[in-house]
C-alpha positions as CSV (number, residue, x, y, z in Angstrom):
1,X,-65.0,26.2,94.5
2,X,-61.8,28.0,93.7
3,X,-58.4,26.7,92.7
4,X,-56.9,26.4,96.2
5,X,-60.0,24.6,97.5
6,X,-59.9,22.2,94.5
7,X,-56.2,21.2,95.1
8,X,-56.8,20.9,98.9
9,X,-59.6,18.3,98.3
10,X,-58.3,16.8,95.0
11,X,-57.6,13.3,96.5
12,X,-61.1,13.0,98.0
13,X,-62.7,14.2,94.7
14,X,-60.7,11.7,92.6
15,X,-61.9,8.7,94.7
16,X,-65.6,9.5,94.0
17,X,-67.8,7.7,91.4
18,X,-67.7,9.5,88.0
19,X,-64.8,11.6,89.3
20,X,-63.3,12.2,85.9
21,X,-66.5,13.7,84.4
22,X,-67.2,15.7,87.5
23,X,-63.6,17.1,87.5
24,X,-63.9,17.9,83.8
25,X,-67.1,19.8,84.4
26,X,-65.6,21.7,87.3
27,X,-62.5,22.6,85.4
28,X,-64.6,23.8,82.5
29,X,-66.7,26.0,84.9
30,X,-63.6,27.5,86.4
31,X,-62.1,28.2,83.0
32,X,-65.2,29.9,81.7
33,X,-65.3,32.0,84.8
34,X,-61.5,32.9,84.3
35,X,-60.6,31.4,87.7
36,X,-57.9,29.0,86.6
37,X,-55.2,31.6,86.1
38,X,-54.5,34.9,87.7
39,X,-56.3,37.7,85.9
40,X,-54.2,40.8,85.0
41,X,-55.5,44.2,84.4
42,X,-55.7,45.0,80.6
43,X,-56.9,47.6,78.2
44,X,-60.7,47.1,77.6
45,X,-61.2,50.0,75.2
46,X,-61.7,47.4,72.4
47,X,-65.1,46.7,74.0
48,X,-66.3,50.2,73.2
49,X,-65.5,49.8,69.5
50,X,-67.8,46.7,68.9
51,X,-71.0,48.7,68.4
52,X,-69.2,51.1,66.0
53,X,-67.8,48.2,63.9
54,X,-71.2,46.6,63.8
55,X,-72.9,49.8,62.6
56,X,-70.2,50.4,59.9
57,X,-70.4,46.8,58.6
58,X,-74.2,46.9,58.4
59,X,-74.0,50.2,56.5
60,X,-71.3,48.9,54.1
61,X,-73.3,45.7,53.4
62,X,-76.5,47.7,53.0
63,X,-78.3,45.3,55.3
64,X,-81.8,46.5,55.9
65,X,-82.8,43.9,58.4
66,X,-80.4,42.9,61.2
67,X,-81.8,41.9,64.6
68,X,-81.3,44.4,67.3
69,X,-80.0,43.0,70.6
70,X,-80.3,44.6,74.0
71,X,-77.0,45.0,76.0
72,X,-76.4,42.1,78.4
73,X,-76.2,43.0,82.1
74,X,-73.5,41.2,84.0
75,X,-76.2,40.0,86.5
76,X,-78.1,38.2,83.7
77,X,-75.2,35.8,83.1
78,X,-75.0,32.5,85.0
79,X,-71.5,33.1,86.2
80,X,-69.2,36.0,87.3
81,X,-66.8,37.0,84.6
82,X,-63.4,38.7,85.0
83,X,-63.4,42.5,84.6
84,X,-61.6,42.3,81.2
85,X,-64.2,40.0,79.7
86,X,-67.3,41.2,78.0
87,X,-70.7,39.4,78.0
88,X,-72.4,40.1,74.7
89,X,-74.9,38.5,72.3
90,X,-73.6,36.7,69.2
91,X,-75.6,39.0,67.0
92,X,-73.5,41.9,68.2
93,X,-70.3,40.2,67.2
94,X,-71.2,38.5,63.9
95,X,-73.7,38.4,61.1
96,X,-75.1,35.6,59.0
97,X,-73.9,35.3,55.4
98,X,-75.9,33.7,52.6
99,X,-75.6,30.0,51.8
100,X,-76.8,27.8,49.0
101,X,-76.5,24.3,47.7
102,X,-76.1,25.2,44.0
103,X,-76.8,23.2,40.9
104,X,-75.1,20.4,39.0
105,X,-71.9,21.9,37.5
106,X,-72.5,23.0,33.9
107,X,-71.1,25.6,31.5
108,X,-72.0,29.1,32.6
109,X,-71.8,28.3,36.3
110,X,-68.8,28.7,38.5
111,X,-67.8,25.6,40.5
112,X,-67.1,25.6,44.2
113,X,-67.0,22.9,46.9
114,X,-70.1,22.8,49.2
115,X,-69.8,22.3,52.9
116,X,-72.3,19.7,54.2
117,X,-73.0,18.6,57.8
118,X,-70.7,15.6,57.2
119,X,-67.7,17.9,56.3
120,X,-67.5,19.4,59.8
121,X,-65.4,17.3,62.3
122,X,-65.5,17.4,66.1
123,X,-62.2,19.3,66.3
124,X,-63.5,22.5,64.6
125,X,-62.2,21.8,61.2
126,X,-63.3,20.3,57.9
127,X,-63.0,16.7,56.7
128,X,-63.7,14.7,53.7
129,X,-64.4,15.7,50.1
130,X,-66.5,18.8,49.3
131,X,-69.1,18.1,46.6
132,X,-68.6,20.3,43.6
133,X,-71.6,22.4,42.7
134,X,-72.3,25.2,40.2
135,X,-73.3,28.7,41.1
136,X,-74.3,31.7,38.9
137,X,-71.3,34.0,38.4
138,X,-73.3,37.0,39.7
139,X,-74.0,35.2,43.0
140,X,-70.8,33.3,43.8
141,X,-68.9,36.1,45.3
142,X,-71.3,36.7,48.2
143,X,-71.6,32.9,48.8
144,X,-67.8,32.0,49.1
145,X,-66.5,31.5,52.6
146,X,-63.6,33.7,53.7
147,X,-60.8,32.9,56.1
148,X,-62.2,33.5,59.6
149,X,-65.9,32.7,58.8
150,X,-67.5,30.3,61.3
151,X,-69.5,27.5,59.8
152,X,-72.2,26.2,62.2
153,X,-74.5,23.2,61.6
154,X,-78.0,24.5,62.0
155,X,-79.8,21.3,61.0
156,X,-78.6,17.8,60.6
157,X,-81.7,16.5,58.8
158,X,-81.8,13.4,61.1
159,X,-83.5,13.0,64.5
160,X,-81.2,10.0,65.3
161,X,-77.9,11.6,64.4
162,X,-78.1,15.2,65.5
163,X,-75.1,17.5,64.7
164,X,-76.7,20.9,65.3
165,X,-74.3,23.3,66.8
166,X,-71.1,21.6,65.5
167,X,-68.8,24.2,64.0
168,X,-65.7,24.8,62.0
169,X,-63.5,27.8,61.3
170,X,-62.7,28.6,57.7
171,X,-58.9,28.7,57.4
172,X,-56.6,30.0,54.7
173,X,-56.6,26.8,52.6
174,X,-60.4,27.1,52.1
175,X,-60.5,30.9,51.6
176,X,-62.9,31.7,48.7
177,X,-63.1,28.0,47.6
178,X,-66.1,26.7,49.5
179,X,-69.8,27.6,50.0
180,X,-72.0,26.7,52.9
181,X,-75.0,24.4,52.2
182,X,-78.5,25.2,53.3
183,X,-78.0,23.1,56.5
184,X,-75.2,25.4,57.9
185,X,-74.9,29.0,58.9
186,X,-71.9,31.0,57.8
187,X,-71.1,33.7,60.4
188,X,-68.6,36.6,59.8
189,X,-67.5,39.0,62.5
190,X,-68.2,42.7,62.4
191,X,-64.8,44.4,61.9
192,X,-61.7,42.8,63.3
């Protein structure tokens, strides 16, 4: 269904049972496929730079093991994307940074707030108080989250209260002040 077809039959759709959830789902599908607004031609040369940025970052970090991903073919995706969009694997855009829970704060350790599952809200931000933990000075620099890092819950530790996949973006106010616990992944993009 496209936009004109949706508007032509909107009244009929709105009168159906569960209309709101069905319309929400339809709008989401149209948005992901780029069919809600007119698509303009744009410069897509940035897509060619992604593999180079990935290679440079892996070399600069001296990573010896980074998973290789095969290029996605457009026909493998469950929807048709606009020409200026790029279907790619997450592993080609970002890499996983180390996380740790740390120790009780003590002399000789550097203190930092630790992001737990409960610190990530449903709006993509942080909430509550970060537990202060201690980290060895020689390890803290690679553990601190930077502005732009994506923190993703990988395990909630509870079968009844699953939060896996919930995520938050590290913003300027938390830059180099917080560390991800063992229950989250901290992802950083290759290049810009």
